[in-house]
N, C-alpha and C positions, 0 to 999 in steps of 0.2 A: 399389755401382752396378756392374754389368758391361757391358762393352763389347766388340764384336767388332771389331778393325782388321786391316787387311791388312799382311804383310810385305812391303815394297818394296825394289826392288833399289836400293843406293846403293852405288856403286863396286863393289868386290869384296865388299862386306858387303850384309846386309839389315838393314833398320830399320823402326820404326813412326812414324807421326806422333801425337805426344800433343795432342790439342784444347787450345786456349787455356783453355777452362774449368776444365780439370783442372789445367794449369798454373799459373793463379791460385789455385785452391782449395788447392793443397798448397803454395804459395810456391817451386815450382821455379825455379832460376835458369838459370844458363848451363850447369851441370854438374850432374850425377846420380850417385847411386852405385846400381850394380846388382850383384846378387848372387843366386845360386840358394840357397833355402831350402827344405828338404823337397820339392824337385823342382819348385819354383815360380820364376819369375822375379820379383822383389822390386826395385822402383825406388824410391830415397828421395832426400829433396831433398838430400843430400849434406852438410848442416851438422853439425856436432859438437854433442853434448849441451851446453847452456849457452853457446853460441857467441854471443859478444857481450855475454854478462852483465857483463863488466868496464867496458866502455863504458857499458852502461846505467847501471851503480853510479855510475859517475864523473859522468854527466849529473844523477844525482839530489841529488848533494852529499852533504855532510857530514851524518852522523846525530848529531853530537854534540847538538843541540837537539832531537831527536826526541822526541815524547810517547808514553809507552806508553798506546795506548788502552783495552787491556783491563784494566788495574789497578783502574780504579774501578768496573767491574760487579760488580752482586751476585753472588753463589756461586749457582749452580744445583743441580739435584739431582744432575747427574753429578759436580760438584764435592763435595758433601756426601757421597754415597752410594759413589761408584765409584773416585775418583781417590784415590791415596795419597800425602799430603802429606810 
């Protein structure tokens, strides 16, 4: 989706306003990362890859009693012909 927005004076700088729909769609928080990539201005949500995974794993609890769901499935053509066991 392309959108044209005006550069607005903001003190001694200039900036753009990002519509709420885009902020929600991309999960932008209070800060974003900006960088120039191949001559384009790129704005990202500023989160690190896998940020929050540790906390999510903690909330999921122990895996000691987890069942391996794929163990009881019959072998398929890929398993029989293409996969090296």
